[in-house]
C-alpha positions in Angstrom: -8.7 4.8 -12.0 -8.8 3.8 -15.5 -5.2 2.6 -15.7 -5.8 0.7 -12.6 -9.1 -1.5 -13.8 -7.0 -2.1 -17.1 -4.3 -3.8 -15.3 -6.1 -5.7 -12.7 -5.1 -3.1 -9.8 -7.0 -2.9 -6.8 -7.9 0.5 -5.8 -8.1 1.0 -1.9 -8.5 5.0 -1.2 -7.7 8.1 -2.0 -6.2 9.9 1.3 -5.1 13.3 0.2 -2.7 13.4 -2.5 -1.7 9.6 -2.0 -3.4 7.1 -4.2 -3.7 3.9 -2.5 -3.6 0.5 -4.6 -2.9 -3.0 -4.4 -2.2 -6.5 -6.2 -2.8 -9.8 -4.7 -5.7 -8.8 -2.7 -8.6 -9.8 -2.4 -7.5 -12.6 -4.4 -3.7 -13.7 -4.8 -1.9 -13.2 -7.9 1.3 -14.6 -9.1 2.1 -11.8 -11.0 1.2 -9.1 -8.8 4.7 -7.2 -8.7 4.2 -7.4 -12.4 1.2 -5.7 -12.3 2.3 -3.0 -9.8 5.1 -2.0 -11.5 3.5 -1.6 -15.0 0.3 0.5 -13.1 3.4 2.7 -12.0 5.0 3.1 -15.0 1.9 3.7 -17.2 0.7 6.2 -14.2 4.1 8.2 -15.0 3.7 7.8 -18.7 0.1 9.8 -18.3 1.3 12.3 -16.0 4.2 12.9 -18.7 1.4 13.4 -21.4 -0.6 15.5 -18.9 2.5 18.2 -18.6 2.9 18.5 -21.9 -0.7 19.4 -22.5 -0.9 21.8 -19.8 2.3 23.5 -20.9 0.7 23.5 -24.4 -2.5 24.9 -23.3 -1.4 27.4 -20.7 2.1 28.4 -21.6 5.7 27.7 -20.0 6.4 27.0 -16.6 2.6 25.6 -16.1 3.5 22.0 -15.9 5.4 22.2 -12.2 3.7 18.8 -11.0 5.4 15.6 -9.8 4.5 12.3 -9.2 6.2 9.9 -6.4 5.9 6.1 -6.0 5.9 3.7 -3.1 5.8 0.4 -3.9 6.7 -2.8 -1.5 5.6 -6.2 -1.1 4.4 -8.1 1.8 1.8 -9.0 4.6 -0.7 -6.7 5.3 -3.7 -6.8 7.5 -7.0 -5.6 5.9 -9.9 -4.5 7.6 -13.5 -3.3 6.1 -14.4 0.3 7.7 -18.0 0.8 7.4 -19.6 4.6 6.6 -21.8 5.7 4.0 -20.0 3.2 1.5 -17.9 0.2 2.8 -14.2 0.2 1.9 -11.0 -1.5 3.1 -8.1 -0.2 4.8 -4.8 -1.6 4.9 -2.3 -1.6 8.1 0.9 -3.0 8.6 4.7 -2.6 7.9 4.3 -2.9 4.2 1.9 -0.1 4.1 4.0 2.3 6.0 7.1 1.3 3.8 5.4 1.9 0.7 4.1 4.9 1.7 
C-alpha cells in the first residue's frame, strides 16, 4: 500500500492473494502505464528484500515465496459496491486478461 500511495496507484481491492490496483482511475493519467510498471518493479524489489531478510532470520529454505504480476491496459467497467465500506469493483476483458 505504501508503494502504491507513493506512486499514485489506486488500490481497488485485495482478493485472496491478489492485489488489484489501477492507474488512470478515477482520473485519467497520461503516464498510467509507466506508473504501473514502476509499481510492479518496486513490488518485486520489495519481495526480493523480504526474502533475503527471511533467510537471514529463519535460515536457508525459509524464503520460498513467489510473486506474479499481470498488467494490461484498456477499458474497464467500474461499479461501486456497498457494504461496510464503499468500494470499486472493476469488470471487463482488461481485468480478465491482467489476472
